[in-house]
Steps between C-alpha positions, in 0.01 A plus 500: 500500500672816379420870463578665160823667613636156595390351168661787310826433684476131413458588133834681505671163561573287193473177698137578584353257246340156467835326451613594850156496665342189350347391831324831560122445494356846551587866536230718651533876442331708771499844662504722189440479123773334294549677167417309184858508368620327818217245491582406143871464576428285806261273307756468223778395739296273727172407328191352669581602858377860529198603706399853595290611794331838502379540854432745780559451870132596537410158356430517125708325233531373143735225382671450165553126457810364326275340237362843402828689501585474132157600367435766767854620577401858578224397739502438876248220462144443616324513835469162678157334488403627843574864416328759279662774294367802313629828351327825597522859379524800735120506537483132606360375170628162382700530178486281192770254394829673414418834669745629762372579847553423869537133596239396756473156661327298767525154661519312830860605570431876514589690816223633718663840557820700535603495863357803683455687171131515406554785253747304290283188534192682364707628209633156405202275586159569343212254511737208555729596211867599539605802293865422429622839371655313205404558138456231239267328256359152444509328161229284345639190677488661845875560530606811687760743358652766727564854376627649828399658828219754489712748696789448252285594198653792306254751353678690224302757303178341624600153373547199728857370468562158653861466625503125438451553124814715493697270731431204270674691219795641698589160650565370146805724464802269538666731753197514733479249783210657692269798450233706673298768321328774698350843439651837591326841479513675164402862444325430167367141524436471874718191526760333281666155523849450642683165497740391774717211379762264636760395242594145413844415632764531230284704260523879492250750362434870551164637621456678165564177308242304702248784480527534122485123448190472718323797341564353156330176611206646694185516291322807640635854525364541854709200612830665402749517786616843612808373680695186588675475836764231556504362855703235680177343627130578515337564841289200609305390804561170681261321261700614197255764375659807343423811706402742225384751758862539612611551141229762438590684819871490419472636147181708512694828520693438178459789257257368238381738229333460164828576327684229691301220336705506180806277493702748299446873448525591134610837365452612139813690404664654192857585408640662185800339334639595157191717448277195548248504784510158664225379732574254777320342794683531829445262790717639781668242719826371635823501300620386256312666214372271224405651163248290304470530121209349308458324166417644157120507528486560875521790748623572852194332656620163366674448835201577726466130574856490638430803718182340637691179570730685742790646302438842655570635759767227529686691226482848351327443165490717186294362210555699180276572200753471217487776237180489302317273745260574785528867595853555365563717195504349152812668358583584142866419565469123488467170687844343483648300786755778549226762541304282742815443705577872507147562631558271799847636579367858463217415738748362756709815468197724550404304812863490620509121503851368442440126485195273479383145469372496142204277416332454164222283359509394135631799299576668835737211570697575183514865600631402845769287336593785262535746790711251697732467200544872423448652848643226726576735790133596532376143549537296817309185407302389196156335493384371160144371468419299186778656291730264306828512304338545160176683433272277297478620138122453511458699823256747345274218379520325837393822672193517276245434779647779714506741204140428398353738759718799409334792319149354527183646653265314735147595619608499867787416729322178601468400135871568454589286801280215374687515169832490686393206717421299186865513388638144475811580703299617804447164664363671813400852608666690783343825622842668485489452124216749476718800588752387237238489224324813624825696454469439124156655444344844469132558577267720292197699621263249336643220718703331228865426563787495254815299546805722453674387178860397497701788344500411131867427456598390851472123466649486154790725599574324827475150359707582196766674707498237773542212260810672371662525844777243580313361799718193536805723543315713756401192698858376514633844596265574792636371830245644744332259736191409299190282500276394212142423603311293243132405470484223239119481488315512166460861384395467137263224391787252487812612682669709765633838389830401662558121501689371801792373293558852361496646851751244627725565198501870592595425861789279384637781282520745791785507750303534821136412437260256663173358366157493665171367365158629608132430443316639198588631156661814360234731647331310781836442671467856635175427686350255748714197585768605252533842666529345845773269376687786330482716813643218710779447243584870477511541878745213531708612201526868596565436871761225464 
């Protein structure tokens, strides 16, 4: 018979499995809810032995039998035959199957009263029923599912937020051993969720990293975590229950404002270099500075997914609209690699930045390599994302789906987004993608939107000039510490834009380059799971 904190500790031990505990007949979890992630891991290691008891000292209980565990893993079981269970709303009305309310029970084991406390007795006992103060729902088979304590409910912007729903997501992060979510006062929403976590031994993670990962995986906006606090241990009572009241009291005076909710604070900024006005997005954070440069048909918002996944404020980020894209000027002077490189160096000079980590995706990767070759003293490290030794001669044709939206008019922004979502290379949709695509449109008074056309000669000039560059010589000459991040997923109807063998060939040509592979294809690598993987890779690479 173990409380959850003991079971969690057991799960940290590799030898805690059926091979070493073959004679074990049952494990009964009591005292507090055991999170689903931990239940699943326990049942995987030692199947057919797990029972769970949801019970109160006052005398009501439900039991999850080992034979029901696999089909009702998230449940705490059913009431025994001699007990009754129902779910009531705040007015005392019984709720239908699946609706969340207060758990109320009765049976022959119930207490008669709280000792010398008639007021508390009258509050808890009504007409022979015990009002537990716990929230939950019952499914069609009569199985009870807990959603938390009534007093732990977070009301954010008038919406009920159940801490357990958030905890079940946070506990899935590989660095999180234990978690408790509670509400703190918020000047705009009334309350907002905060997560206190205990880290798994041997695995490190920052609060920002855990927060961004969790918020990416939480379904509803009102569930988003304001803050993650790393603790050595969570406060518990003798029965193993987490004392969320102590956590609320300890952190209730934290300064929580509407502006604090955002992971990274973005600034829209401009700088003039070589008579070209360049637009860039600034995400202020810790040093070093990383400059991100996008691909041919993209803009500075292409890296929003990386920012959301926790890249800022871990680093100081500048994401640039290259000349002729986004809000940067479309110059008459040209679009050669040399001119693009001069733009970036001129921008660094204007901002008094001597040296940066230079990161580029697709065409931006070639530009990063070019700058490292011709301005080696201005580059600390080099991050290439889906950029290979030789540009494919059919690049323009392969980019056809991305080019198809440029210069066209759509009846509304929603219609434009629906067109974008239908692109064959978008195997999933991430909300961070919307700001990227929105940066390419202009709205008219009649509600129609037009996609900003690519400057007429930009692609032809850049591709023609780039194909003439001796890239193989540049690769061999650059000796900066570098990494090539490749997403070999299908981008056109039949192939990846950068096959893995081409990426590995590039790495082998460079003096000091390592290879990393991530989820997704040429575009989707910058969002969702791909973005989280890239952020983890960049953090390790830059900080080593």
